[in-house]
C-alpha positions in Angstrom: -38.4 -14.1 19.9 -35.3 -16.3 19.9 -32.1 -15.1 18.3 -29.3 -17.2 17.1 -25.7 -16.2 16.2 -24.4 -17.2 12.8 -21.2 -16.1 11.0 -21.1 -14.6 7.5 -19.2 -17.1 5.3 -17.9 -14.2 3.2 -16.2 -12.0 5.8 -16.7 -13.9 9.1 -18.7 -11.2 10.8 -21.0 -12.5 13.6 -24.7 -11.9 12.9 -27.6 -12.0 15.4 -30.7 -13.2 13.5 -34.1 -14.4 14.6 -34.4 -18.2 14.8 -37.1 -18.3 12.1 -35.2 -16.2 9.6 -34.2 -17.8 6.3 -32.4 -14.9 4.6 -30.2 -12.2 6.0 -27.8 -9.5 4.6 -24.5 -9.1 6.3 -24.0 -5.7 7.9 -20.3 -5.8 7.2 -19.8 -6.9 3.6 -23.4 -6.6 2.4 -23.5 -10.2 1.1 -26.9 -11.7 0.9 -26.9 -15.0 2.9 -29.2 -17.9 3.2 -29.4 -19.5 6.6 -29.2 -23.3 6.6 -30.2 -25.4 9.6 -29.2 -28.9 10.6 -30.0 -30.8 13.7 -26.8 -29.6 15.4 -25.7 -26.4 13.6 -26.7 -23.2 11.9 -24.6 -21.8 9.0 -24.9 -19.3 6.2 -24.3 -19.6 2.4 -23.9 -16.6 0.1 -26.5 -16.2 -2.7 -26.6 -13.9 -5.7 -22.9 -13.0 -5.5 -22.8 -11.2 -8.8 -25.6 -8.8 -8.0 -24.3 -7.2 -4.9 -21.1 -5.6 -5.9 -17.7 -7.2 -6.4 -17.1 -10.5 -4.8 -14.6 -10.8 -2.0 -12.6 -13.3 -4.0 -12.2 -10.8 -6.9 -11.3 -8.0 -4.6 -8.7 -10.2 -2.8 -7.2 -11.1 -6.2 -7.1 -7.5 -7.2 -5.4 -6.5 -4.0 -2.8 -9.3 -4.3 -2.1 -8.3 -7.9 -1.7 -4.7 -6.8 0.7 -5.8 -4.0 2.8 -7.9 -6.5 3.0 -5.0 -9.0 4.1 -2.6 -6.2 6.7 -5.0 -4.9 8.1 -5.5 -8.4 8.1 -1.8 -9.0 10.0 -1.2 -5.7 12.6 -3.8 -6.6 13.1 -2.5 -10.1 13.0 1.3 -9.7 13.2 2.2 -6.0 15.4 -0.4 -4.3 18.1 2.2 -3.4 15.4 4.7 -2.2 13.8 2.3 0.2 17.2 1.4 1.7 18.5 4.9 2.0 17.9 6.8 5.2 17.2 10.1 3.4 19.2 12.9 1.9 21.3 13.6 4.9 24.3 11.6 3.7 24.3 13.4 0.4 24.1 16.7 2.1 27.1 15.9 4.2 29.1 14.7 1.2 28.2 17.8 -0.7 29.3 20.1 2.2 32.5 18.2 2.6 33.3 18.3 -1.1 32.5 22.0 -1.5 34.5 22.8 1.7 37.4 20.8 0.5 37.1 22.4 -3.0 37.2 25.9 -1.5 40.2 25.1 0.7 42.0 23.4 -2.3 41.3 26.5 -4.4 42.7 28.8 -1.8 45.8 26.8 -1.2 46.5 25.1 -4.5 45.3 27.7 -7.0 42.5 27.0 -9.5 41.6 23.3 -9.2 38.9 22.7 -11.8 38.7 19.1 -10.8 37.3 19.9 -7.4 34.8 22.4 -8.7 33.6 19.9 -11.3 33.5 17.1 -8.7 31.4 19.4 -6.4 29.0 20.1 -9.2 28.7 16.4 -10.0 27.9 15.6 -6.3 25.4 18.4 -6.2 23.6 17.2 -9.3 23.6 13.6 -7.9 22.0 14.8 -4.7 19.3 16.6 -6.6 18.6 13.5 -8.7 18.4 11.3 -5.6 16.0 13.8 -4.0 13.7 13.8 -7.0 13.7 10.0 -7.0 12.7 10.0 -3.4 9.8 12.4 -4.1 8.7 10.2 -7.0 8.9 7.2 -4.7 6.7 8.9 -2.1 4.1 9.9 -4.8 4.0 6.4 -6.2 3.7 4.9 -2.7 0.7 7.3 -2.0 -1.0 6.2 -5.2 -0.5 2.6 -4.3 -1.9 3.1 -0.8 -4.9 5.0 -2.1 -5.7 2.3 -4.7 -5.3 -0.5 -2.1 -7.6 1.3 0.3 -10.1 1.8 -2.4 -10.0 -1.9 -3.3 -10.4 -2.9 0.3 -13.3 -0.5 0.8 -15.1 -2.3 -2.1 -14.9 -5.4 -0.1 -16.7 -3.8 2.9 -18.9 -1.0 1.6 -19.8 1.7 4.1 
C-alpha cells in the first residue's frame, strides 16, 4: 500500500495517509480533512468545522483578545509592580528609616516626625507587597486561561 505525506491546513501537522484515502482526521488538532489531488500535488481542506470543537481561528482570536486584555491590565494597574525588582528596596528603606528614627529619638528627644515617617514607610511597604501578590495571582489566572484556550485548539 502506498502512503503519501500531506499537511493539515488547520495546524500544519504532517500526516501520512494511504494514497487512496479521501478523508482523514488530523491527529494533532482533530480537524476532519478532505484530501484533494491534482496532477502535481496533494493537499487537504477542512470540512465540517463547526461540528468538531472550536475552530482554530476562533481560539486564536480568543487568545489574542486575552493577551490584549492582560497587556492593558498590566499597563493600567501593575506597571510599577512589573518594573520593581521586589520588596528588597522597601525593606532597606524601612530599616534605614527606623534605625535613623531610633537614633534621632535617643539623641534629639522625642521626634514624632520620624516615628510617623517610619510608620508611613512601613504601611507603604505592606501595600506594595499586597499589590505584588495580587499581580502574581492575576498573572496565574491569565496563564491558566491562556493554556486552557490553547488546549482547546489541540485537544489531547
